VEXDREN-2710 file (C-alpha; in Angstrom, 1 decimal):
% VEXDREN-2710
k/r/px/py/pz
1/MET/-20.3/46.8/4.7
2/SER/-18.4/46.4/8.0
3/ILE/-19.9/46.4/11.5
4/VAL/-17.6/48.1/14.0
5/ASP/-18.3/48.5/17.7
6/PRO/-16.6/51.8/18.7
7/LEU/-16.1/50.7/22.3
8/LYS/-14.4/47.4/21.3
9/HIS/-12.4/49.2/18.6
10/GLU/-11.0/51.6/21.3
11/ILE/-10.2/48.7/23.6
12/TRP/-8.3/46.9/20.8
13/ARG/-6.5/50.2/19.7
14/ARG/-5.4/51.0/23.2
15/PHE/-4.1/47.4/23.8
16/VAL/-2.0/47.2/20.6
17/ARG/-0.5/50.6/21.3
18/GLU/0.0/50.5/25.1
19/GLY/-0.6/46.9/26.1
20/VAL/-3.3/48.1/28.5
21/LEU/-6.5/46.1/28.9
22/ASP/-9.5/46.8/31.2
23/HIS/-10.2/43.5/32.9
24/GLY/-13.8/42.3/32.8
25/ARG/-14.6/43.9/29.5
26/MET/-13.7/40.8/27.4
27/ASN/-13.9/37.0/27.6
28/LYS/-11.0/35.7/29.7
29/ARG/-9.9/33.3/26.9
30/ILE/-9.7/36.2/24.5
31/GLU/-7.7/38.3/27.0
32/GLU/-5.2/35.5/27.5
33/SER/-4.8/35.1/23.7
34/TRP/-4.2/38.8/23.2
35/TYR/-1.4/38.9/25.8
36/ILE/0.2/35.8/24.2
37/CYS/0.0/37.4/20.8
38/ARG/1.6/40.6/22.1
39/ARG/4.5/38.6/23.7
40/GLN/5.1/36.7/20.5
41/ASN/5.2/40.0/18.5
42/VAL/2.3/39.0/16.2
43/ASP/1.5/42.0/13.9
44/PRO/-2.0/43.3/14.9
45/TYR/-2.2/45.4/11.7
46/ASP/-1.7/42.4/9.4
47/GLY/-2.9/38.8/10.2
48/LYS/-3.0/37.5/6.7
49/GLY/-1.9/33.9/6.2
50/ARG/1.9/33.6/5.8
51/ILE/2.7/29.9/5.7
52/VAL/0.8/28.2/2.9
53/LEU/1.7/24.6/1.8
54/ASP/2.2/23.9/-1.8
55/SER/0.1/21.2/-3.5
56/GLN/2.6/18.4/-2.9
57/LEU/3.1/19.2/0.8
58/LEU/-0.7/19.7/1.3
59/THR/-1.3/16.3/-0.3
60/GLU/1.3/14.7/2.0
61/ARG/-0.3/16.3/5.0
62/ARG/-3.8/15.1/3.9
63/LYS/-2.4/11.6/3.6
64/LYS/-1.1/11.8/7.2
65/ASN/-4.6/12.8/8.2
66/GLN/-6.4/10.5/5.9
67/ARG/-8.5/8.8/8.6
68/LEU/-9.7/12.2/9.9
69/LEU/-10.7/13.4/6.4
70/GLN/-12.5/10.1/5.5
71/ILE/-14.6/10.3/8.7
72/ALA/-15.2/14.0/8.6
73/ALA/-16.0/14.5/4.9
74/PRO/-19.6/13.1/4.9
75/ILE/-20.5/15.1/8.0
76/LEU/-19.0/18.3/6.5
77/GLU/-20.9/17.7/3.3
78/HIS/-24.2/17.4/5.3
79/LEU/-23.5/20.7/7.1
80/GLU/-22.7/22.4/3.8
81/LYS/-26.2/21.5/2.6
82/VAL/-27.7/22.9/5.8
83/PHE/-25.8/26.2/5.4
84/GLN/-25.8/26.4/1.6
85/GLU/-28.0/29.5/1.6
86/THR/-25.8/31.4/4.1
87/LYS/-22.5/33.1/3.4
88/SER/-20.5/30.7/5.5
89/ILE/-17.4/28.5/5.2
90/LEU/-16.8/25.2/6.8
91/LEU/-13.2/24.2/7.6
92/LEU/-11.3/21.2/8.9
93/ALA/-7.8/21.8/10.3
94/ASP/-5.3/19.3/11.6
95/SER/-3.7/19.2/15.0
96/ASN/-1.0/21.6/13.9
97/GLY/-3.4/24.2/12.6
98/TYR/-3.1/23.6/8.9
99/VAL/-6.4/23.9/7.0
100/LEU/-7.0/20.5/5.2
101/TYR/-10.4/21.1/3.9
102/MET/-12.4/24.3/3.1
103/ASN/-15.7/24.8/1.3
104/GLY/-18.7/27.0/1.4
105/HIS/-20.4/30.0/-0.2
106/LYS/-18.5/31.4/-3.2
107/GLN/-18.7/35.0/-2.0
108/ALA/-17.4/34.1/1.4
109/MET/-14.6/31.9/-0.1
110/ASN/-13.5/34.9/-2.3
111/LYS/-13.5/37.2/0.8
112/ALA/-11.4/34.6/2.8
113/GLU/-8.9/34.3/-0.1
114/THR/-8.1/38.0/0.2
115/ILE/-6.5/37.4/3.6
116/LYS/-4.9/34.0/2.5
117/PHE/-7.5/32.1/4.6
118/ILE/-7.3/29.1/2.2
119/GLU/-6.6/25.4/2.1
120/GLY/-3.0/24.6/3.2
121/VAL/-2.6/27.8/5.3
122/LYS/-1.3/27.5/8.9
123/TRP/-4.0/29.4/11.0
124/THR/-2.5/29.5/14.5
125/GLU/-2.2/32.2/17.1
126/ASP/1.5/32.8/16.6
127/GLU/0.9/33.2/12.8
128/VAL/-2.3/35.3/12.5
129/GLY/-3.2/36.2/16.1
130/THR/-6.2/35.4/18.1
131/ASN/-8.6/33.3/16.0
132/ALA/-11.1/30.4/16.6
133/ILE/-8.9/27.7/15.1
134/GLY/-5.6/28.7/16.7
135/THR/-7.1/29.6/20.1
136/THR/-9.0/26.3/20.2
137/LEU/-5.8/24.4/19.5
138/ARG/-4.2/26.1/22.5
139/ILE/-7.1/25.9/25.0
140/ARG/-8.5/22.6/23.8
141/GLU/-12.1/24.0/24.2
142/PRO/-14.8/25.3/21.9
143/ILE/-14.8/29.0/21.3
144/THR/-16.4/31.7/19.2
145/VAL/-14.2/34.7/18.2
146/THR/-16.2/37.7/16.9
147/GLY/-15.0/40.6/14.9
148/LEU/-12.7/42.8/17.0
149/GLU/-12.0/40.0/19.4
150/HIS/-9.5/38.8/16.7
151/TYR/-6.1/40.2/17.5
152/SER/-5.1/41.0/14.0
153/LEU/-6.8/43.4/11.6
154/ALA/-7.3/40.9/8.7
155/SER/-9.7/38.7/10.6
156/GLN/-11.8/41.4/12.3
157/GLN/-14.5/41.2/9.6
158/TRP/-15.3/37.6/10.5
159/VAL/-17.1/35.6/13.1
160/CYS/-15.5/32.1/13.7
161/SER/-16.7/29.2/15.8
162/ALA/-14.4/26.3/16.3
163/THR/-14.2/23.1/18.5
164/PRO/-11.5/20.4/18.9
165/ILE/-11.9/16.8/17.6
166/TYR/-10.6/13.9/19.6
167/ASP/-10.0/10.4/18.4
168/GLU/-10.8/7.1/20.2
169/LYS/-7.5/7.5/22.1
170/LYS/-8.7/10.9/23.4
171/GLU/-5.9/12.6/21.4
172/LEU/-6.6/15.8/19.6
173/VAL/-6.6/15.2/15.9
174/GLY/-8.1/18.3/14.4
175/ILE/-10.4/21.3/14.5
176/ILE/-13.7/21.9/12.9
177/ASP/-14.6/25.6/12.2
178/LEU/-17.6/27.5/10.9
179/SER/-16.7/31.1/9.7
180/TYR/-18.9/33.8/8.2
181/PRO/-18.6/37.6/7.6
182/ILE/-19.6/39.6/10.6
183/ASP/-22.5/41.3/8.8
184/CYS/-24.2/37.8/8.4
185/SER/-25.5/37.3/11.9
186/GLN/-28.6/35.3/11.1
187/PHE/-27.3/32.1/12.7
188/SER/-24.7/33.4/15.1
189/ASN/-26.4/31.9/18.1
190/HIS/-26.3/28.4/16.6
191/ALA/-22.8/28.3/15.0
192/LEU/-20.9/27.1/18.0
193/ALA/-23.5/24.5/18.9
194/THR/-23.5/23.2/15.3
195/VAL/-19.7/22.6/15.2
196/VAL/-19.7/21.0/18.7
197/ALA/-22.4/18.6/17.6
198/ALA/-20.5/17.9/14.4
199/ALA/-17.3/17.2/16.3
200/TYR/-19.2/14.9/18.6
201/THR/-20.5/12.9/15.6
202/ILE/-17.0/12.7/14.2
203/GLU/-15.6/11.4/17.5
204/GLN/-18.3/8.7/17.7
205/GLN/-17.3/7.6/14.2
206/PHE/-13.7/7.3/15.4
207/HIS/-14.8/4.9/18.1
208/MET/-17.0/2.9/15.7
209/ARG/-14.1/2.8/13.2
210/LYS/-11.7/1.4/15.8
211/LYS/-14.2/-1.4/16.6
212/ASP/-14.4/-2.2/12.9
213/ASP/-10.6/-2.2/12.7
214/MET/-10.3/-4.6/15.7
215/LEU/-12.8/-7.0/14.2
216/GLU/-11.0/-7.0/10.9
217/LEU/-7.6/-7.6/12.6
218/LEU/-9.2/-10.6/14.4
219/LYS/-10.5/-11.9/11.1
220/TYR/-7.1/-11.4/9.6
221/SER/-5.6/-13.7/12.2
222/SER/-7.4/-16.7/10.7
223/LYS/-5.5/-16.0/7.5
224/VAL/-2.0/-16.1/9.0
225/LYS/-0.1/-18.2/6.6
226/ASN/1.9/-20.4/9.0
227/PRO/0.2/-20.8/12.4
228/HIS/3.1/-22.8/13.7
229/PHE/5.6/-19.9/13.4
230/PRO/5.7/-17.5/16.3
231/SER/3.5/-14.6/15.1
232/MET/1.0/-12.0/16.4
233/ILE/-1.3/-9.3/15.2
234/CYS/-0.9/-5.7/16.6
235/ASP/-3.0/-2.7/16.0
236/ASP/-1.6/0.5/14.4
237/GLN/-0.3/1.6/17.8
238/GLY/1.7/-1.6/18.3
239/LYS/-0.7/-3.1/20.9
240/ILE/-1.1/-6.8/20.7
241/VAL/-4.6/-8.0/19.8
242/TRP/-3.9/-11.7/18.8
243/ILE/-1.1/-14.2/19.4
244/ASN/-0.8/-17.7/18.1
245/HIS/-0.2/-20.8/20.3
246/CYS/3.5/-20.6/19.9
247/LEU/3.6/-17.4/22.0
248/ARG/0.8/-17.9/24.4
249/SER/3.0/-19.1/27.2
250/SER/5.3/-16.0/26.8
251/PHE/2.8/-13.3/26.0
252/ALA/-0.7/-14.3/27.1
253/SER/-0.6/-11.9/30.1
254/MET/0.7/-9.0/28.0
255/MET/-2.2/-8.5/25.6
256/ASP/-3.0/-4.9/24.9
257/GLN/0.5/-3.8/25.7
258/PRO/2.8/-2.1/23.2
259/LEU/4.9/-4.6/21.3
260/GLU/8.2/-2.7/21.8
261/GLU/7.8/-2.9/25.6
262/ILE/7.3/-6.7/25.8
263/CYS/10.1/-7.8/23.4
264/ASP/12.9/-8.6/25.8
265/LYS/16.4/-10.1/25.4
266/ASN/14.8/-13.5/24.5
267/TRP/12.8/-12.2/21.5
268/ARG/13.3/-9.8/18.6
269/ILE/11.0/-8.7/15.7
270/LYS/11.8/-10.6/12.5
271/THR/9.2/-9.2/10.2
272/LYS/6.5/-6.5/10.5
273/THR/4.0/-6.5/7.6
274/PRO/1.4/-3.7/7.5
275/ILE/-2.3/-4.6/7.4
276/PHE/-4.7/-2.2/5.6
277/SER/-8.4/-1.9/6.1
278/SER/-10.3/-3.6/3.3
279/ILE/-13.1/-1.0/3.7
280/TYR/-11.3/2.3/4.3
281/HIS/-7.8/1.4/3.0
282/ASP/-5.8/3.0/5.8
283/LEU/-3.3/1.3/8.0
284/ILE/-5.0/-0.6/10.9
285/GLY/-2.2/-2.9/12.2
286/TYR/0.7/-5.2/11.6
287/GLU/1.3/-8.9/11.3
288/VAL/4.5/-9.5/13.3
289/THR/6.7/-12.6/13.4
290/LEU/9.2/-13.0/16.2
291/GLN/12.4/-14.8/16.5
292/LYS/14.3/-16.2/19.5
293/THR/17.5/-14.3/20.1
294/ASN/18.9/-17.7/20.9
295/HIS/19.1/-19.0/17.3
296/HIS/19.5/-22.6/18.5
297/GLU/15.9/-22.7/19.5
298/ALA/13.6/-23.0/16.6
299/PHE/9.9/-23.6/16.0
300/PRO/9.0/-26.6/13.9
301/PHE/7.3/-25.9/10.6
302/PRO/4.4/-28.1/9.8
303/THR/4.7/-30.7/7.1
304/THR/2.2/-30.2/4.3
305/ILE/1.1/-32.4/1.5
306/TYR/2.8/-30.3/-1.1
307/HIS/5.9/-28.3/0.0
308/PHE/6.6/-25.1/-1.9
309/GLU/9.6/-23.0/-1.0
310/GLY/8.2/-19.7/-2.3
311/VAL/5.5/-17.2/-1.8
312/VAL/2.1/-18.8/-2.0
313/GLY/0.0/-15.7/-1.2
314/LYS/-3.8/-15.6/-1.6
315/SER/-4.3/-15.5/-5.3
316/LEU/-6.7/-18.1/-6.6
317/SER/-4.7/-18.5/-9.9
318/PHE/-1.6/-19.5/-8.0
319/GLN/-3.4/-21.7/-5.5
320/ASN/-4.9/-23.6/-8.5
321/LEU/-1.5/-24.0/-10.0
322/LEU/-0.1/-25.6/-6.9
323/LYS/-3.0/-28.0/-6.8
324/ILE/-2.0/-29.2/-10.3
325/CYS/1.6/-29.3/-9.3
326/GLU/0.8/-31.6/-6.4
327/LYS/-0.9/-34.0/-8.8
328/VAL/1.9/-33.8/-11.4
329/ALA/4.6/-34.4/-8.8
330/LYS/3.3/-37.8/-7.9
331/THR/3.7/-39.0/-11.6
332/GLU/6.7/-39.5/-13.8
333/SER/5.2/-37.5/-16.7
334/THR/7.2/-35.0/-18.7
335/VAL/6.2/-31.5/-17.7
336/CYS/6.2/-28.2/-19.7
337/ILE/6.0/-25.0/-17.7
338/MET/4.7/-22.0/-19.6
339/GLY/5.1/-18.5/-18.3
340/GLU/6.6/-15.1/-18.8
341/THR/10.1/-14.2/-17.8
342/GLY/10.5/-13.6/-14.1
343/THR/7.4/-15.6/-13.0
344/GLY/9.4/-18.3/-11.1
345/LYS/9.3/-21.2/-13.6
346/GLU/12.4/-22.8/-12.1
347/LEU/11.0/-22.5/-8.6
348/ILE/7.9/-24.5/-9.8
349/ALA/10.2/-27.1/-11.4
350/ARG/12.2/-27.5/-8.2
351/SER/9.1/-27.8/-6.1
352/ILE/7.8/-30.6/-8.4
353/HIS/11.1/-32.4/-8.0
354/GLN/11.2/-31.9/-4.2
355/ASN/7.7/-33.4/-3.9
356/SER/8.4/-36.4/-6.1
357/VAL/9.9/-39.8/-5.4
358/ARG/13.2/-38.4/-7.0
359/LYS/13.6/-35.7/-4.3
360/ASN/16.7/-37.3/-2.9
361/LYS/18.4/-37.5/-6.3
362/PRO/20.0/-34.6/-8.4
363/PHE/18.0/-31.7/-9.8
364/VAL/20.0/-30.3/-12.7
365/ALA/19.0/-27.0/-14.3
366/VAL/20.1/-26.0/-17.8
367/ASN/19.3/-22.7/-19.5
368/CYS/19.2/-23.6/-23.1
369/GLY/19.2/-20.0/-24.2
370/ALA/22.4/-19.1/-22.3
371/ILE/24.7/-21.8/-23.8
372/PRO/26.4/-21.0/-27.2
373/LYS/25.2/-23.2/-30.1
374/GLU/28.6/-24.8/-30.5
375/LEU/28.7/-25.9/-26.9
376/ILE/25.2/-27.0/-26.1
377/GLY/25.8/-30.5/-27.4
378/SER/28.8/-31.1/-25.1
379/GLU/26.9/-29.5/-22.2
380/LEU/23.8/-31.7/-22.5
381/PHE/25.3/-35.0/-23.7
382/GLY/28.9/-34.8/-22.6
383/TYR/32.0/-36.0/-24.6
384/VAL/34.7/-38.6/-24.5
385/ASP/38.5/-38.2/-24.4
386/GLY/39.8/-36.6/-27.6
387/ALA/36.3/-35.8/-29.0
388/PHE/37.6/-32.4/-30.2
389/THR/40.5/-30.0/-29.7
390/GLY/40.6/-28.7/-26.2
391/ALA/38.5/-31.5/-24.7
392/LYS/39.4/-32.8/-21.3
393/ARG/41.5/-36.0/-21.2
394/THR/39.0/-37.6/-18.8
395/GLY/36.0/-36.5/-20.9
396/HIS/33.0/-34.8/-19.5
397/LYS/29.7/-36.0/-18.1
398/GLY/26.8/-34.1/-19.7
399/LYS/23.8/-32.7/-17.8
400/PHE/21.7/-35.7/-18.6
401/VAL/24.2/-38.1/-17.0
402/GLN/24.6/-35.7/-14.1
403/ALA/20.9/-35.8/-13.5
404/ASP/20.7/-39.7/-13.6
405/GLY/18.1/-40.8/-11.1
406/GLY/16.7/-37.3/-10.6
407/THR/15.3/-34.5/-12.7
408/ILE/16.7/-32.4/-15.5
409/PHE/15.2/-29.0/-16.0
410/LEU/15.6/-27.6/-19.5
411/ASP/14.7/-23.9/-19.2
412/GLU/14.0/-21.8/-22.4
413/ILE/13.5/-25.0/-24.4
414/GLY/12.3/-22.9/-27.3
415/GLU/15.9/-21.6/-27.8
416/ILE/17.5/-25.0/-28.5
417/PRO/19.2/-25.1/-31.9
418/SER/17.6/-27.2/-34.6
419/GLU/20.6/-29.5/-35.0
420/MET/20.4/-30.5/-31.3
421/GLN/16.7/-31.2/-31.4
422/VAL/17.2/-34.7/-33.1
423/ALA/19.7/-35.7/-30.4
424/LEU/17.4/-34.5/-27.6
425/LEU/14.5/-36.4/-29.1
426/ARG/16.5/-39.6/-29.0
427/VAL/17.3/-39.1/-25.4
428/LEU/13.7/-38.6/-24.5
429/GLN/12.6/-41.6/-26.6
430/GLU/15.4/-44.1/-25.7
431/LYS/16.4/-42.9/-22.3
432/GLU/20.0/-43.1/-23.2
433/VAL/22.8/-40.6/-24.2
434/VAL/25.6/-41.0/-26.7
435/PRO/28.4/-38.6/-25.7
436/ILE/30.1/-36.5/-28.4
437/GLY/32.9/-38.6/-30.0
438/GLY/31.6/-41.8/-28.3
439/GLU/29.8/-44.8/-29.7
440/LYS/28.5/-46.6/-26.6
441/PRO/25.1/-45.2/-25.4
442/VAL/24.9/-44.4/-21.6
443/PRO/21.5/-45.3/-20.1
444/VAL/19.9/-42.5/-18.0
445/ASP/17.0/-42.6/-15.6
446/ILE/15.6/-39.1/-15.6
447/ARG/12.5/-37.1/-15.4
448/VAL/12.4/-34.1/-17.9
449/ILE/10.8/-30.8/-17.0
450/THR/11.0/-28.0/-19.6
451/ALA/10.1/-24.4/-19.5
452/THR/9.6/-21.5/-21.9
453/HIS/8.2/-18.0/-22.2
454/ARG/7.5/-18.6/-25.9
455/ASN/4.6/-20.1/-27.8
456/LEU/5.9/-23.6/-28.7
457/TYR/3.1/-24.5/-31.1
458/LYS/3.8/-21.2/-33.0
459/LEU/7.5/-22.3/-33.2
460/VAL/6.4/-25.6/-34.7
461/LYS/4.4/-23.8/-37.4
462/GLU/7.4/-21.6/-38.1
463/GLY/9.6/-24.6/-38.5
464/LYS/11.8/-23.6/-35.6
465/LEU/10.8/-26.6/-33.4
466/ARG/10.4/-30.2/-34.5
467/GLU/6.8/-31.4/-34.3
468/ASP/7.8/-34.8/-32.9
469/LEU/9.9/-33.1/-30.2
470/PHE/7.0/-30.8/-29.4
471/TYR/4.7/-33.7/-28.7
472/ARG/7.4/-35.4/-26.5
473/ILE/7.8/-32.4/-24.2
474/TYR/4.3/-30.9/-24.4
475/VAL/2.6/-33.6/-22.2
476/CYS/1.6/-32.1/-18.8
477/THR/1.5/-28.3/-19.2
478/LEU/1.5/-25.8/-16.4
479/ASN/0.8/-22.1/-16.9
480/VAL/2.5/-19.8/-14.3
481/PRO/0.4/-16.7/-13.9
482/PRO/2.2/-13.3/-14.4
483/LEU/2.4/-11.0/-11.4
484/ARG/-0.2/-8.6/-12.9
485/GLU/-2.7/-11.5/-12.5
486/ARG/-1.9/-12.1/-8.9
487/LYS/-1.4/-8.6/-7.6
488/GLU/-3.1/-9.5/-4.3
489/ASP/0.1/-11.5/-3.6
490/ILE/2.4/-8.4/-3.8
491/PRO/2.3/-7.7/0.0
492/PHE/3.4/-11.3/0.5
493/PHE/6.3/-11.0/-1.9
494/ILE/7.4/-7.9/-0.1
495/GLU/7.2/-9.7/3.3
496/TYR/9.2/-12.6/1.9
497/TYR/11.9/-10.3/0.6
498/CYS/12.1/-8.4/3.8
499/GLN/12.3/-11.6/5.9
500/LYS/14.9/-13.2/3.6
501/ASN/17.1/-10.0/3.8
502/ASP/16.4/-9.3/7.5
503/TRP/15.0/-5.9/6.4
504/LEU/12.8/-4.3/9.1
505/ILE/10.7/-1.8/7.2
506/SER/6.9/-1.1/6.6
507/PHE/5.6/-0.1/3.3
508/PRO/2.7/2.4/3.5
509/TYR/-0.6/1.9/1.7
510/ASP/0.2/4.4/-1.1
511/VAL/3.3/2.4/-2.1
512/ILE/1.4/-0.9/-2.1
513/GLN/-1.3/0.9/-4.2
514/LEU/1.4/2.1/-6.7
515/PHE/2.9/-1.4/-6.9
516/SER/-0.6/-2.8/-7.6
517/ALA/-1.3/-0.3/-10.3
518/TYR/1.9/-1.1/-12.2
519/HIS/1.8/-4.0/-14.7
520/TRP/5.2/-5.6/-13.9
521/PRO/6.5/-6.7/-17.3
522/GLY/9.5/-8.3/-15.5
523/ASN/7.1/-10.0/-13.0
524/ILE/8.4/-11.2/-9.6
525/ARG/12.1/-10.7/-10.7
526/GLU/11.4/-7.1/-11.4
527/LEU/9.6/-6.6/-8.1
528/PHE/12.5/-8.1/-6.2
529/ASN/15.0/-5.9/-8.2
530/VAL/13.0/-2.8/-7.2
531/LEU/13.0/-3.8/-3.6
532/GLU/16.7/-4.5/-3.7
533/ARG/17.3/-1.0/-5.1
534/ILE/15.2/0.6/-2.4
535/ARG/17.0/-1.4/0.3
536/VAL/20.5/-0.5/-1.1
537/GLU/19.7/3.2/-1.8
538/TYR/17.4/4.2/1.0
539/GLY/18.0/1.7/3.8
540/ASP/15.1/1.9/6.3
541/ARG/13.4/4.8/4.5
542/ILE/10.7/4.7/1.9
543/PRO/11.4/6.9/-1.2
544/SER/8.7/9.3/-2.5
545/ILE/6.1/8.1/-5.0
546/SER/7.8/10.0/-7.8
547/HIS/11.1/8.4/-7.0
548/LEU/9.5/5.0/-6.9
549/LYS/7.9/5.6/-10.3
550/SER/11.4/6.3/-11.7
551/MET/12.4/2.8/-10.6
552/LEU/9.5/1.2/-12.5
553/ILE/11.1/1.0/-15.9
554/ALA/7.9/0.5/-17.9
555/TRP/5.6/2.9/-16.1
556/GLU/3.1/3.8/-18.8
557/GLN/2.3/7.3/-19.9
558/GLU/-1.4/6.6/-19.8
559/GLN/-1.1/5.6/-16.1
560/GLU/0.4/9.0/-15.4
561/ASN/-2.4/10.6/-17.4
562/SER/-5.0/8.7/-15.5
563/GLU/-3.4/9.7/-12.2
564/THR/-3.3/13.3/-13.3
565/PHE/-7.1/13.2/-13.9
566/HIS/-7.9/11.6/-10.6
567/LYS/-5.4/13.6/-8.5
568/GLY/-4.9/16.8/-10.4
569/ASN/-8.2/17.8/-12.0
570/LEU/-10.4/16.8/-9.1
571/SER/-10.7/18.7/-5.8
572/TYR/-9.9/16.8/-2.6
573/ARG/-13.7/16.6/-1.9
574/ASP/-14.3/15.0/-5.3
575/GLN/-11.5/12.6/-4.7
576/LEU/-13.1/11.5/-1.5
577/GLU/-16.6/11.2/-3.2
578/ARG/-15.1/9.2/-6.0
579/GLU/-13.5/6.8/-3.5
580/ARG/-16.8/6.4/-1.6
581/ILE/-18.7/5.6/-4.8
582/LEU/-16.1/3.0/-5.8
583/ASN/-16.2/1.3/-2.4
584/MET/-20.0/1.2/-2.4
585/LEU/-20.0/-0.3/-6.0
586/LYS/-17.6/-3.0/-4.8
587/LYS/-19.7/-3.6/-1.7
588/THR/-22.9/-4.0/-3.8
589/ASN/-21.2/-5.9/-6.6
590/GLY/-22.0/-3.2/-9.1
591/ASN/-25.7/-2.9/-8.3
592/ILE/-26.5/0.7/-9.2
593/GLY/-29.8/0.7/-7.3
594/GLU/-28.4/-0.6/-4.1
595/ALA/-25.3/1.6/-4.3
596/ALA/-27.5/4.8/-4.9
597/ALA/-29.7/3.9/-1.9
598/ALA/-26.7/3.3/0.4
599/LEU/-25.2/6.6/-0.7
600/ASN/-28.5/8.3/-0.2
601/ILE/-28.7/9.7/-3.7
602/SER/-30.9/9.0/-6.7
603/ARG/-30.0/6.6/-9.5
604/SER/-29.8/9.5/-12.0
605/THR/-27.5/11.4/-9.7
606/LEU/-25.2/8.3/-9.3
607/TYR/-25.2/7.8/-13.1
608/ARG/-24.2/11.5/-13.5
609/LYS/-21.4/11.1/-10.9
610/LEU/-20.2/7.9/-12.6
611/LYS/-19.9/9.8/-15.9
612/LYS/-18.2/12.7/-14.1
613/TYR/-15.5/10.5/-12.5
614/LYS/-15.2/8.3/-15.6
615/LEU/-16.3/5.2/-13.7
616/SER/-18.8/4.1/-16.3
END
């Protein structure tokens, strides 16, 4: 059933035909909008949604408005409970008029769908004529548009109340709207007041969220890895919130100013690493390191007890490894480094050498798996003049003699041929080398560090490695954790790579999240290879998630299936609810009772939702 006011209908009919409007008969805001619609040639006999984003574009737009959605979702859900018995719809649109969120009475939703009033549609004045969302966007004020006040026919069976939402910077970020069919007038007097109150609550949350972000950024400053390097913390708008002592004399009077405005001819940005909220997971700021444009001026780095020329990060597993390395470096013990391919075993070996008493002597690295069997003897032990056909007249010093006084690093020790194992065992026992073709042993003063990605004890059982050699090299063992066990260090590896290659780029949260979900069979080497490919192919742009997945050579099918469940089979509202439940469970250390109380739901309801979202 439709409710039509004959007088208003005649006013509308005359205006769309003749452009004539009797002043004083309508709200001035509605009059203004009608004239604008007429000038823009909006079709008054249509008004159905024309521009509707596909699922991918809608997802991208939601990501851009993630903060708004996260803050508004609980408030919208509360309002839905209040109006669940009425035939109404609650909507959230962004600052461009695209509907990001829409939910309400099933009958009203079906009615709205007939005019393409759905999620993803652009609902502005120039698209569908005078309407609450579009008109509010233009006038920046709350408004109710009733029935025939809508310029286009499609919306004239609706009453819509909308109000703008402003963030903590007083910038318009969205519109909240309550719409219902014109024949449902039981709460028409309260609709506008309701959305205005909801918008106010959302705006207060923006202010509170900003304070939380600032506190987190200040806490983050205590974790800056090298306080003696010129660095600062900025918020997501680039305003400085913290500087270390290296910069206080230059920037102390410029706090709260945009970073780009205060970097002058004396300074340039060297690295800019994004900082994400540990609670809400959105971007809240950047850790920025600066560099003097005059490269002759340098800041001294502090001397530490154990110097490691790589990425330390925050992972407990790697911190513990470095503590062991520090102890081992002070000794002369033979070291065996265990770890998967690409974990940085040689870097660990070099760091042990550089922190030992032999640091000023040679460090010689040999990849036993890369040398042909027939050449490995001459490479390791050297040869004398005339030892074999093609030998140099002057002979050749082997790797052991080259490393005299220092450290020899035998990488992939498990690949050494069985015929060479006896000679290697003699060198380790006697500390002397007999070159091929020679008779006189050459004494060597060396420290031996080996590395392997294989199970050496298993090789002994299989007869591929001599047991006596195994016990000679398997003295002090170090296990280098794979990247999948230190994923919290991924942002630091990215920062290290960007700094090393002078690559000024920021990786968004969804990319870091993708990298953290991947299991990295090639470890750090694979991560650096992916970053290199991005830098070469895309420059200062970030490829899409689908393109990034194609770069991850071992992206598992079950990961894609899992993502399909979470992203595809769940509505956006369910995705937000699932994320809130996960965050609360982490906050309460998995305590179901505390989590249910904090979420304001019963334990049985929480168990049901855990089962629904496959979190059990």
